[in-house]
N, C-alpha and C positions, 0 to 999 in steps of 0.2 A: 504494500500500500504506500502510495506517495502522497504526502501532505506538504503543501506550500504554506509556510509560516511567515507572515508579514511582520516586520519589526522595525522600530527606529533604534533607539539606544538599548543596550542590554539591560535586562531587569531581573530581579530575583525570581519573579513569577515564572519567567521563561527558563532561566538557567537552572533553578532549583526545583521547579515544579513541572512545567510542560515538557522540557527536553528529556528529563529522566523518565517521565511517564510514557513518552513516545518510544523510548528505547525498550521499556518493559513490554510495550504492546507490539513491538516489532515494526513500527512505522518508520519508513524512510522519510526523513525531513529534508526539504530544500528551503533554506531560510533566505527570503528576499529582504534586502535592507539597503538603506542609503548610507549605512555606516558599517561596511563589511569588515574593516580591520578591527574595530572594537569587538565585534562578535567572534572573530577568529581567535582573539585572545582568551575568550571564555568558552568557546564551543568549537574547538579545532577538529572534532571528529565528525562534523556534519557538513553537508554541502551548503556553501554560502555564496549567493550571487548578488552582485550590486544591481539595484533597481530603484527608480524613483517611485517608492511605494506610496507616496501621497497622491499619485496620479493613477487612477484605476485603469486607464488605457495602457500605461506602461506595464502595469502588473499583468494585464491580460496578454499583452504581447510577449512578455518574458515567459509566461507559462506556456503559451501556444507554441513557442519555438524551442521548448525544452521537453522534459519528461511529461507524459500524460498525468493528469492530476486526479486523485481520488478525493481530495479535500483541500479547501483553502481556509486558513484560520489565522486569526490574530487576537492577541490580548491587549493591543494598544488602543487607548481611547481615540487616538487620532486616525486610526486606520480601519475602523469597523465598517464604514460605508464602502471603502475601496475593496475590502475583503468580501463583503456581501455582494457587491456588484460583480466581482470577478468570479465568485463561486456560482452565482446565478447564470452568468454567461456560459459557463461550462456545464450547466445543468446539475450542479452539486448541491448538497444540503447547505442551507445558508440562513442567516437572519434576514428578515425583510429589510431591504436597504432603506425603505422609508422610515422604519422604526429606528434604525441606527442613526439616521440623519436627525430625527426628532430628539433622540437622546443626546446627541452631540451638540446640536444647535439649541442653546438654552432659550433663545427668543421663540423659536418655532415650537419648542416643547410647551412653553406657556400658552402660545396661541392655540395649539392643538388641544391641550387639556381644557382650555376655556370653551372652545368650540364644541367639544364633546360633552360639556356639562360636568366634567370630572372635578375641576377645581379652577377657580378664577383668582389669579394673583395680578395685582397692578404691575405692569411692566412697560418699559419703553426701550426701543432699540436706537443706538447711536451709530451711524455708519462711520466707517474709517474716514478720518479727516473732517467729520462734521463738527461744527462749533457746539460744544456742550452747553454754552449759554442758552441755546435754543430750548433746552430742557426746562429752564426755569419758567417758561410760559405755560407749562403743563402742570396739572395738579399732582405734583410729586408727593407721595406720603412719606413723611419723615418719622423715624430714620429710614433710610433706604440703603440698598446694597448695590454697589457698582462692581461689575465683573466682565471679563472678556466673554463674548458670546459663545466662543468655542474653547474656553480655557479648561484647565485641569489643576488639581492639587492645590486649591486655594491661591493659585498664582494670580496676583493683582486683583484679589477679591477684598473689598474694603467697605467699611460703613461710612455713611455721610449723614450729617444731622441737619444741615442747612443748605440753602441755595449756593452760598459761597463755597462750602465744603464740597458739594457735589461737583461744581465746575472745576475746582482745584484738583480733586481726585481724578476726574476724567482726563484733564489735561496732563497729569502726571503719567497716567497709563498710556495715553496717546503718544507721549514723548518716548516711552520705552518700546511701544508696540504700534507704530504708525499705521500698519496695515490691518490692525484688528478692529472689528466691530465690537461695540460694548452693549451690555444690557444693564439697565437700571430697573430695579424692582423693589417692591415693598419688603421690608424686613419681616420675616416670619418668626414670631416668638415661639418659644417652647424648647423642650429638651431635644437634643439632637441624637438620632439613632440611625442605624443602618439595617437594611433587610437584605439577606443573601439568598438568592434563588437559583435553581438549576432546572431547566426544562428542555423538552425535545419537541415541542409543538403539540404534543398529545397530553403529557403529564407534566406538572410543575411541582417541584419539591421546594419547600421552604426550609432553609438550613439554619434558621435562627438569625442573629445579627449582633450588633455591638452598640453600646452606649458610648457616645463620643464626647470627650471634653476638649474645649477649645481654649486658645490663648485669649487674654483680655482684648476687648475691642480697641481699635477699629479693625483689627485683622482677625483671620479665621484659621489659625494654624491648629491642626489636630494634634494634641499633645498626649492624649491617653484614650485607649479604647478598651472597654470591658465587655466580655462576651455575655450575651443575653440568649440563653437557650431557646426561649419562646416569648415573643411579644404577645400582649393581649390579643385575643382573636379579633375583636372589632377593629383594632389598629391594623393588623395584618390584612384584614378584608378591605379596608380603605386604601391601603397602599397597592394591593394587588389590582383593585379596580382601576386605579390610575395607570398602572403598568398595562393593563388590558386596553385601556383607551389609547395608549401610545403604540400598541402592537408589539410589546416586548414580551417574549416568552420562550425564546430558543437559546439554548446554551446558558452560560452563567450571566448573572446580572447583580450588580452591587448598587443598591438604591439608598440614597441619603434622604432622611425626612425628619421633620420635627413633629412633636405631639404637644398640643396645648389644649387643655380642657377637653381631652378625649378626641380631638380632631387631629388627624394625621395629614400632613401636607408635604409633598415632595420638594426637596431642595434641588437635587439633581439626580440623574440616572446615568450610571456608568455601566454601559452594556458589555461588561466583562467581569472576571472574577475580582474580588477585593484585592488590593495591593498592599505595599509597605509591609510585607511579610505576614500580614493577617491571613492570607490564603494558606500559607504553610501551617499556621496555627489552626485554622479551621479544619484542614485535613486531619491533623493530629487529634483535635477535639472530637471530631465525628467518627474517627476510626474507619473512614472509607477512602477508596482511591479517587479522591475528588478530581484530580487533574486527568486521570484516565477517563472518568465519566464524561468530562467536558470534551475531550478529544474524540471519544467514541460518538458523541452526539453529532459532531461535525463530519463524521464518516457515515452518518445516516443510521446508526444503530440506536434502537430505542432504549430509554432508561428503564431500569427495573421499577415496578410499582412501589417497591419498598427498598430503599437504599441500605437498610440495616444500620442506620446511623445511631451512635450512642447519644444519650441526652444528659449524662451525668458530668460532663466535662465543664470546667470553669477556666477562664483565661483572662489575661490582662496584657496589654501592649503599652509600653511607655516610650516616648521619643524625646530624650534630652535634646534641647535646642541650643544653638549658639546664641549668646545674648549680646554679642558685639562682633563687629568685623575684625578680622585679624588673622594671624597664623596660629593654628592649633599647635600648642607646645607640650601640653600634658593631657593624656587621655588613657582610659583603661584599655586593655587588650581584650580580644574576644574571649568569651568564657562560656562554659557549659557546666552547670551546677545542679545539684539536687539538694533542696532545702526543705526539710520537714515534709517530704513527699511531693514537693513541687519541682517540676523540671523547669529550670530557668536558663535561658540562653541570652547572651549579650553579643551583638555584632556591631562593630564600629562602622560608621558610614563615611567617615573622613579619616585620612591618614595624618599622623603627626607630621608637621612640616607643611601641610597644605594651607594656603591662604584663601579665604572666602569673604565675600561681602554679606551683609544681611539682606535677605530677600522677603521676609515675612511670609514664607511658604514652607512646605516640607523640605525645600532645599536647605533650610537652616538646621535640619536634623544632623546631629553629630553621631548618633548611634540609635539602636533599637533594642529594647529589653522585651523579651517575650517570655511569659510564664504560664504554665499549664498544670492544672491539678484537678481535684474533685471538690475542693472546699475553697470558696471565694476568699474567706478570711485568711487562710493560709497562703493563697496566691498573693493577696495584697501585701501581707507581711513580708513575703520573700522579696517582692519587687522593691518595697520601700526600704528594706534592710540593705539590699544590694546598692540601690542608688545613694543611700546615705554614706556609703563607704567609698564612693567614686568621686573623682573631680576632673573637670575639663577646664583647661586654662588657655587663654588666647593672648597673644602678644600683638598689640595694635600695629 
């Protein structure tokens, strides 16, 4: 079986999740990417071809002039529509490209949900180069959130409380990303959660989710995620209804939503498996071959009606962040520990000696702590004890 995997930069999800799963399944992988050398350093044993993967026409041409394809797959937020169109072109199992576009384009997601009667959120779109002062003539509800229409990872997502702040924030993002369209939308109050799902177009499994803690406003950096085995049924039903309205239901999906006074409202839909090593934790928690299930779905194999997933697992992910720009001079090494029955893993995300600026996104992460057990209190104590003993120092 030949699967074409589309990727931009290397990620833990691919290198530690999907590629090992493909090897276990005996799938031959051809990786198409615009960064071939970076992938050859992490996956030298697979076929890697250079391709302008952001252009679905280039992807189709690359596949059509190479080995016949049994599947086209990507775990990249940026490449879901390209992979869906390429797979559909060759008559292979695929997500609906219209659903992938709705998930990626945050303005279109809001329009579609409102038109379907699923949820109405005040929002406005600012085209690339458009003067943000034009927004002040509209009834903007404050506080509001400004973000790139097709952004990811809280990149350039920021809160604004007044007309002046709104204009300033938009101009700052436009200076950094002059070709990006922006979305301005009402701030949705409530606790932030995720819902993780896996479907094959016939059956959809809910895999639980996470409770997400954020940095102080005006930014939205995810600093901690705590596993939630099962959200309240009415909450899950509301989120699934909104996903149905978007046409989302094939393969893995990571949905972020808030709950306020029992009402669940989607923040964004990431039509792929959860990242930042939470997918690795999710597989361990559930005790199922999560990555194999996702790949099999894209090969056209049905999911079992019962995944046989465990429900007694508890987990927490913490992401220490850089608090200032500079060179990382002191940091802990990777660690694998067992503390009172909790399996704790620490992985550095920056090397000592690297210099970085502050981005107010997950690019500020210096490491990731993941802990898995069966008692949440023990998990929390293990993480807090570990973090209390570590230090990260930066030289300006």
